[in-house]
N, C-alpha and C positions, 0 to 999 in steps of 0.2 A: 161415535160409537157404533162399531159394528152392526149391522144386521142379523149376524149371529147372536150376537152378544142381545139384542130385543126377544128375537126368539130364544134364545137359552132364560131371558128373565118369563116369561110368558106361559112358556110350553116346558119349562124343566121335570121330567121326570125324577122324582125321590124314592131311590130300591132303600132296599133294607139289607142293609150286606151281612145278616143272620140269614136270611132265607136261602141260601145258595152258594153253593161255591161260585158261578156264574155272574151272581150278582155282586160276592164279594171282590171281585175283580175288576165287574164293569166301575164299581166307586172307586177305586182304591185310582181305577183308571184317570175320572174325572177328578180325585184330589190332588193326584200327580201332576194333569195337564193343567192345572189352576195354581195351585204351587208355581207351573212355572208362570201362570200370568198370560197362558195359552189359551185360543176359540181353538174348536175343534181342527178346523184346515191349518190352522200352523203346527200339529202336534200332527196330522197325518201327512204332511207334506215330507219331513222331517223322517217319516218312518214310511214312506212310501205308499201310503194307502190312499182313500179318500175321505175327508171327510163324515160325510155317510156313512162310511165304514166302520170309521170312529166311533162313532154315536151310534151306531148299529151295536156296538159291544160295547158301551157304556150302560144304555138300556138293557143292554138282554135283551137285543133279538137276533143278535147274532152271536155265535158262542165265537172267544179265542182259539187260533192255533197254533202254535208252537213258536212257528215264525213268528207270527204276530206278538206273542208276548219278548221272542226274547228284542225282537226289533222296540220294542215300547219299553224293555229295561234298557234299551242302547240312546236310544232319544229323549230318555225322560231321565238319565242318571239313578236308576234304583238298583244295582246289582245284580241279584234273579230274581227278584222280588215278586217279577209277573210270571216267570220261566217253574216258578213255585206255587204259585196259586194256581196256574195254566193244571200242573201237575193236583193241583185238589180235583178241579173240574173231573182227571180222568178218571179217579181214584181207585185206577187199576191195582199197584202194589202200595194200599193206604190201608193200617189198621182203619176198622171204624171207628168213627168218631176226631182219628186224627185230618184228614182236608180240614174241617172247622177250628184246631188249634193253628193250619197253616197258614190260614188267613188272619188271624190277630197274630202269628210271631210275625208277619210279614211288617207290620206298626210297631213292633213292641219298643218301648223307647229301652226297658234294663229287664233284663230276664236274668230270673237264679233257679239253678237248678240242683236238686241233692238226686246223687244215683247210685244204684248198688246192681253190683256183680261186674255192668258194663261201664267200655268209658263212652260218653254221651258224646251222639252221633254228632254236634257242633267240633269236637274235639280228634275226630276218630280219620286215621289216615286209611290212606286205598286201601289199602292190602289191608289192617284189620276188620274196615264196612264190608268188605269180600270175603273172611272167611267165616264172617255173621253171615250173612247174604246163601253162602254157596253150600253152610247147616244146613238153613230151611231146605234148599235143592234134595243136601243127602238124606235128609228125614219124609223126606216126600210131600216138605209142606210145602214148597214154593217150585217153580220153574226155574232156565236159567236165564231165560229172557225176565222175569221179572227179576231176579236176583240184579242184574244188569241196572235195573232199570230202578231200587232201592238205591244201589250205591251213585247214578248221577244225582236224583234226589236229592241226596243226601252233601251230595257238591256243590249243587245248587245253593242248597241253606249254610251253609256254610261260606259261600262269598257273600250271603245278605248279611249273614251275624255277625263275621271277623273280618271283611275285606271290602267292606265298603266307607265311602266317606261322612257315612251319617249309621256307621254302627254303632248299637244298642252297647251299653254296659252291660256284662256280661257275667255275673256270679256262680264259682261251681262248687258246690260241697258234694265230693266222692270219698262214699266207704272205702274202706284200704282192700276190700276185695273187688273194686276195680281194677284191682294193679296186679293183684294177688290170682289174678285169672287168665291164666293163660291164653288168649287165642289166637290160631291162628300159627302157636308154634314159639322158638324164645327168638328168634329173629326177629321174626314180627313185632314183638312184643317189644322188644329193645327199643326199633325203628315206633314206635307208640308211648314209650316214654320219652321218647327226644322231641321227640312231633309235644307232647305236654307239657314237657317243659317251656321249650319256644312256645309255644301259647299261652304259658302263664303270665309268662315277662311280657305280655305285650300291654300296653297300656291302660284299653279297655275291658281287660279280663281278672278274676281276682279267682284265684284256685286257693282252696283248704281239701284237707282229705282229716275224716276223721278217724281216728287210730282202730282196731281190734280190742285194742285197750277202755276204751269208753263204753264196752260191753252195752248191757241192759239199762243205761241211762241215755241212751240214743233217742232224740225225741219223737223221731222219722221212720216207723216202716217201711214203708212203702217209697219210689221214686214222686219227686215232685214236682210241677214247673208251677214257677209266681212268672208271668207277665205284669210288668209296670209299662201302663200305654203311654202317651202320650198327654192323654189330659188328664194320667193320674191315676185311672181307675185300674183296678186290679184284678183279674183272671189269674184260675188257677187250673191245672192241665195234671191228669194221672193214667196208668193204664192198670187192666187188668190182664187176666192174658186172652182175652177174647177183642177188644174193646178200650179206646180210650173218652175220655168222662173230659169236657173240657165246662168247668163251675163256673157260675158266677155268685152264686149267694152269699152274699157279704159274710154272714158270719161264720161261715166254713172258708173264705178265705183267709179273715182276722186268727183263725184257728190255725194255720195251715200260716201265714206268715209271721206268727207267735211262737210256733215249732222250729220253722226255719232260723229267726233268729238264736233259739234256744241250740242249735245243733252248731253255726256256726259259733258261737260261742265254748262250744264245750271243743272245736276242729282245733289242729294244732294253726298255728299262725303258714300264710301263706310262704313264710321261709325256712321254718320248721317242712310246711308239706313238701319243699321244694329239696330235702333236705333225707328224709325219706322216701321218694321220686329217685332218686340217687343211689338209696341202700337197695333199692329194692333192685332196679337195674344191675345194679354191680351183683349182687346173687343171682340173676340172671344169667349175666354175663357168665359168673367164673361157672355156673355150673351147666356150660354147652360140651 
């Protein structure tokens, strides 16, 4: 047995990943390293750091840098997981409550989302995301620097959720308003709809649309995200205008899951949803 292994058994410091974004980063780094059956020195060698440095990050004695996060993702094959978690530590561009959500999203096995009015971030094209971010700048609610950071963070989340080997299953139910609301102009929307169709054909993505004709029978009135973790626990997330809320209450989660099941039952099938996207795209094309 390695000498470090003996020390690890005797002196292992347990972290509560829910206590802070830094603790979540350290706990996830340790978990990912142990999944590879590497000691800290072995991971450190692959990242170009010392074992002491890796240990300090794992135990919250040192805060990770962006370079450290990127090298951890590269060494561990975790897509953009640690880069996203580093952004959560910074919090500069994030709605209050959202960093806590990001910590859990990085570990999710299945993601179910319902959205109103805008395409969910996981499916947004760069131009669509930029149009939304710059609208905040024009309203004076953000700065150009923060807008750019927000788009960069979104790209990292997309890599983690859609472009890695262990990408989760993604179920998305979109209200028809997400497609009807023009963001960035017709050309941006046409590009966005084409991208949405492309993503909907991915084997890990199931996309359904809720048509306006469902009317008052739509069982969810606010956007909701349901995260199913690898241990099968389920967390929920929703937002108000001022902050985000990560929910762990079992009774509330069961209510949301029931409503989501009803929503999927009332939504168009995946094939019919693609047909509706095509119809809306044609309307945009003809209306140029």
